[in-house]
N, C-alpha and C positions, 0 to 999 in steps of 0.2 A: 591446357584446358581442364584436365582431370584434377589439378591442384586446386582450382577455384571451387570445385565441388567439395573437396575435403575441407577447404577453408570455410566454406559456407556451413558445412555440417558442424565444424568446430565452433563457429560463432553461435550457431543454434544451440548446441549443447551447453556452452558457457552461459548464454543468456537464459536458458531454461533452468539449469541447476542453480545458478546464483540468484536468478529472479525468484524462484520458488522460496528459497531460504530468506531472501530479503523481504518478500511479501509476508512470510510467517512472522518475521521480526516486527514489521510495521503493524500487522494485525494485533500482535501482542501489545505493542505500545498503545494502539487505539483502544483495545479492550481495557487496559489499565486506566486510560484517560476517562473512559465512561464508567469506570468502576463495575465492570462485569463480574459476575459470579464465577470465580476461578475454580469452583468445585464442578462446574459444567464439564462434561467429558471432552468437548471440543477445546476448552481452555486447558484442560489437563494435558491433552495432546500437544498443544502449542508450548506449554511449559516444559514438557519432557524433551522436546526436540531442540529447545533453545537454552535450557538451563546449563548444559555442559559447556557452552561457550560463554554465557552471561555470568554464571556463578563466580568464576574467578575474578572477573572484571568488577563485580559489585564490591569487592574488598577495597578496590582502589578508586572507583568512580561511583559516587552515590547518585541516587535519583534526585531530580530537581522537582520537588513537589510531587505531582503525580506523573511527571515526565520520566520515562525510563531512559536515562541518558546512556547507560551501557548498551542497551539494545539499539538505540539510535546511532551510536558510534560504530557498532559492529555492522549495522546495515550500510552506513556510509562507507566504511572501509571495504566491505565486500563489493559495493558498487564500484569503487575505485579500482579494485583488483580485477573485477569483471571487465571494466573498460580497458585496463592495461592489457589483459589477455586478448581481448578482441582486437585492439590496435596492433598487438604483436603478431597475431595471425594475419592481419591485413597488411603487415609490413610498414605501418606508419607509427607515429608517436605524437605525443602532446606534452605540454608543460604540466607540472604538478598543480599549478594554480588552475589551469583549464580543467584538469581531471577532477579536482575538488569541486569546482563550480558546476561542471556538467553533472557530476554524481549527485550533488545537492538538488539541482533542478529535476533530475530524473527521479529522485526519492519523493519529491513533492508530487510529481506526475503519477508515480505509482500509488501514492496514498489517495489521490483523487480517483484514480481508476478503481482502486479497492472499494472506495465509498460508492462509486457508481455501480459496481458489481453487487455490492451488498444491498443497495436499494432495489436493483432489478430482481435479485433472487427473492428478496422479501415480498415484492409484489407478486411474483410467480407463486410463492408459497401461500400467499393469501388467497389465491384462486384455487390452488390444488389442495392444500391442507389448511383451511381457514382457521381451524382451532389451534394450530401451531403446536402439535404434540411431538415435535422433534427437538432434540437438544440444541439445534442451531437456531431455531426460531427466536428465542429470547435474546440471543446474541445479535442476530440481525436487527432486531428492534432497537437494542441498546446502541449499536453502532450507527444506525441510520437516523435515530431520533434527534441528535444535535443538528442535523441538516434539515430533515423533513419537518420536525416539530414546529420550528418558527414559521415555516411556510404554511403549515396546516392551521396555525393560530391566526395568521394574517388572512388566509383564504380557506374558510371552513368548507367541508364537503358540500357540493352543490348537487341537489337531487339524489343524495345518497352516494354520489361518486366522489372519491377523494383524489383530487388532481395534484396534491402536494408532491407525491413521488415523481411525477412527470416533470413538474416545474423544477424540482431539485435536480433531476438528471440534466435538464436543459441548462440550469445555472452552473452545474459542475462542468459540463462540456464547454460552456462559455468561459469559465474560469481557466480551463486548460488552454483554450485558444487565446485568451486575452492576457493571461498572467503567466502560465507555465511556459508556453511556447516562446514568448519574448525572453523569459529567463534562460531557456535553453539556447536561444540565438545569442544572447549576450554572453553566456558562458562559453559558447563555441568560439566566440571572437576574442575571449580573454587571453 
């Protein structure tokens, strides 16, 4: 009985530590895609904690346009390693093909969750600090605008209220349900 508690704690630690670094890598990729100002202190933090891993890979694997392929590869490999460690703790296994597919689907899911979190925090900041005098405010805007902007243009603010963030959150959650979850199910059967 006590072993399952230790196993659960181990799974939690693996998912937390690996999940944090994977999220940092995905946020760095997203910031590069939206051409964020990398002199921003938040961006500088992300660069400092990811460069030791990414810098050596950049000599071998170049970016593909604005897509940071080394960061994506490291995130994918870390996700596979985390899955392997969790499976080892649980005493089960999976084929490498299944691990690769599940890791890819989970990276997509994590990216969607990051976007949802960014939109939610941006809305909260607009209520609490509407002038956005924090270093994170412009980054939140840049990260959310590719999703929220087209919705705002299609449905302009009504009566001074902007419903585009809410619609974007609903659309992203539907995307998780209708696209990401079937990918995870398909990957689990692979």
